[in-house]
C-alpha positions in Angstrom: -33.3 -4.2 31.4 -32.8 -4.5 27.6 -30.8 -1.3 27.6 -28.4 -2.7 30.2 -27.9 -5.9 28.1 -27.2 -3.9 24.9 -24.8 -1.6 26.7 -23.0 -4.6 28.2 -22.8 -6.3 24.8 -21.3 -3.2 23.2 -18.7 -2.9 26.0 -17.7 -6.6 25.6 -17.3 -6.2 21.8 -15.2 -3.0 22.3 -12.9 -4.7 24.8 -12.4 -7.7 22.5 -11.4 -5.4 19.6 -8.9 -3.4 21.8 -7.3 -6.6 23.0 -6.8 -7.9 19.5 -5.3 -4.6 18.4 -3.0 -4.4 21.4 -1.1 -7.5 20.0 -0.2 -5.7 16.7 1.7 -2.7 15.7 0.4 -0.5 12.8 2.8 1.7 10.8 1.3 4.2 8.4 3.5 4.9 5.4 6.0 7.6 6.2 6.2 8.7 2.6 4.2 7.8 -0.6 3.8 9.1 -4.1 2.7 8.2 -7.5 4.8 8.5 -10.6 3.4 8.9 -14.1 5.3 7.7 -17.2 5.4 10.5 -19.8 5.4 13.1 -17.0 9.1 13.3 -16.1 9.0 16.5 -14.0 5.7 16.7 -12.0 5.7 15.4 -8.5 2.5 13.7 -7.0 3.7 13.3 -3.4 0.9 15.3 -1.8 -2.0 13.8 -3.7 -4.9 12.0 -1.8 -4.5 9.0 -4.1 -1.9 6.6 -5.4 -2.2 5.2 -8.9 -1.2 1.9 -10.5 -1.7 1.4 -14.2 0.1 -0.2 -17.2 -1.0 -0.3 -20.8 1.4 -2.1 -23.1 2.6 -0.1 -26.0 1.6 3.3 -24.5 3.1 5.9 -22.2 0.3 6.0 -19.6 1.8 3.7 -17.0 1.6 4.8 -13.3 3.4 3.4 -10.3 3.2 4.1 -6.6 5.9 4.2 -4.0 5.6 3.6 -0.3 8.1 4.0 2.5 7.8 2.7 6.0 9.9 3.8 9.0 10.0 1.3 11.8 12.7 3.1 13.8 12.3 3.4 17.5 9.9 0.5 17.8 10.5 -3.0 19.1 9.7 -5.2 16.1 11.6 -8.5 16.9 8.7 -10.5 18.2 6.2 -10.3 15.3 5.1 -13.5 13.5 3.2 -11.9 10.6 3.7 -8.7 8.5 0.9 -7.5 6.3 0.8 -4.6 3.9 -2.7 -3.1 3.9 -4.1 -0.6 1.4 -7.5 0.7 0.3 -8.6 0.8 -3.3 -10.9 3.7 -3.9 -11.5 3.3 -7.6 -11.0 0.9 -10.5 -11.3 2.1 -14.0 -11.2 -0.2 -17.1 -9.1 1.0 -20.0 -11.1 2.6 -22.9 -12.6 -0.1 -25.1 -11.9 -2.8 -22.5 -14.2 -4.8 -20.2 -11.3 -5.8 -17.9 -12.0 -4.1 -14.6 -9.3 -5.7 -12.5 -5.6 -5.9 -12.4 -2.7 -7.6 -10.6 -0.7 -5.3 -8.4 2.9 -6.4 -8.0 4.8 -5.3 -4.8 8.5 -5.0 -5.2 11.4 -3.6 -3.1 13.1 -0.5 -4.2 16.0 1.6 -2.8 15.3 4.3 -0.3 16.9 7.0 -2.4 13.7 9.0 -3.1 11.9 11.9 -1.4 8.1 12.2 -1.4 8.3 15.9 -2.3 10.7 15.4 -5.3 10.2 12.0 -6.9 8.9 11.7 -10.5 9.1 9.1 -13.2 12.5 10.1 -14.4 14.3 9.9 -11.1 12.3 7.2 -9.3 14.1 4.0 -8.2 13.3 0.9 -10.2 11.9 -2.3 -8.8 14.7 -4.5 -7.3 12.9 -7.7 -6.0 9.3 -8.7 -6.6 8.0 -9.7 -3.2 4.3 -10.5 -3.8 1.3 -9.9 -6.1 -2.4 -9.5 -5.5 -5.4 -9.5 -7.8 -7.5 -6.3 -7.3 -11.1 -6.7 -8.5 -13.2 -4.5 -6.3 -13.2 -0.8 -5.4 -14.0 0.6 -2.0 -12.2 -2.4 -0.6 -9.3 -3.0 1.8 -6.6 -5.4 0.5 -4.0 -7.2 2.5 -0.7 -8.8 1.3 1.4 -11.0 3.4 5.0 -9.7 3.4 6.2 -11.7 6.5 9.2 -13.4 4.9 10.5 -10.2 3.3 10.1 -8.1 6.4 11.7 -10.7 8.7 14.7 -10.8 6.4 14.9 -7.1 6.2 14.2 -5.9 9.8 17.5 -7.0 11.3 19.4 -4.7 9.0 17.1 -1.9 8.0 14.3 0.0 9.9 13.4 2.2 6.9 12.4 0.5 3.6 10.5 1.3 0.4 8.2 -0.6 -1.8 6.9 0.0 -5.3 3.4 -1.0 -6.6 3.3 -1.8 -10.3 1.3 -3.7 -12.8 3.1 -5.9 -15.3 0.1 -7.5 -17.2 -0.6 -4.3 -19.1 -4.4 -4.4 -19.6 -4.7 -0.7 -19.0 -6.9 -0.9 -15.9 -6.3 2.0 -13.4 -6.4 1.3 -9.7 -6.5 4.4 -7.4 -5.5 3.7 -3.8 -5.8 6.0 -0.8 -2.5 7.7 0.1 -1.3 8.6 3.5 -2.9 12.0 2.9 -6.2 10.3 2.3 -8.7 8.8 4.7 -7.7 5.2 4.4 -3.9 5.3 4.8 -1.6 2.5 3.5 -0.1 0.7 6.4 2.2 -2.2 7.5 0.8 -4.3 10.3 3.1 -6.4 12.5 1.3 -9.1 14.5 
């Protein structure tokens, strides 16, 4: 009798999870890449990780670009849009105890290709949309982009974002890329 109750409980939990997921659409980034200041020619578009870092007064900054393609999907009825990404690793700058950073999410033009982009030719941030404090590794982070996506979606189905750090404490955040296990995604609910 206990086995039947446990099995039934598992089935009920699974059904509830599927019902919750059926009300949202998840879009994995269609392209992503990191760009490294001081490395104007190398492309990092096929790496398993995305990097964000800024150290004031040095040339070791790193930024990450994400592109999402919502073409072919009915997206008019969503009430919330969330960018979700996974931080694999946080590394404090040498000689620093700061092991956190603020990641700024900004819009960029779509004039880049994952297989070609590098620091020299990457689009620059256009509009800062949101920021999030990143303090833990091996953790999912979610950022509400509802207002931005709602304003964008009527005109554009393909859009790009850039993840940067403006505080300049030198902390490195390594995020999972679309080639990695925990892919960055946009969730429309």
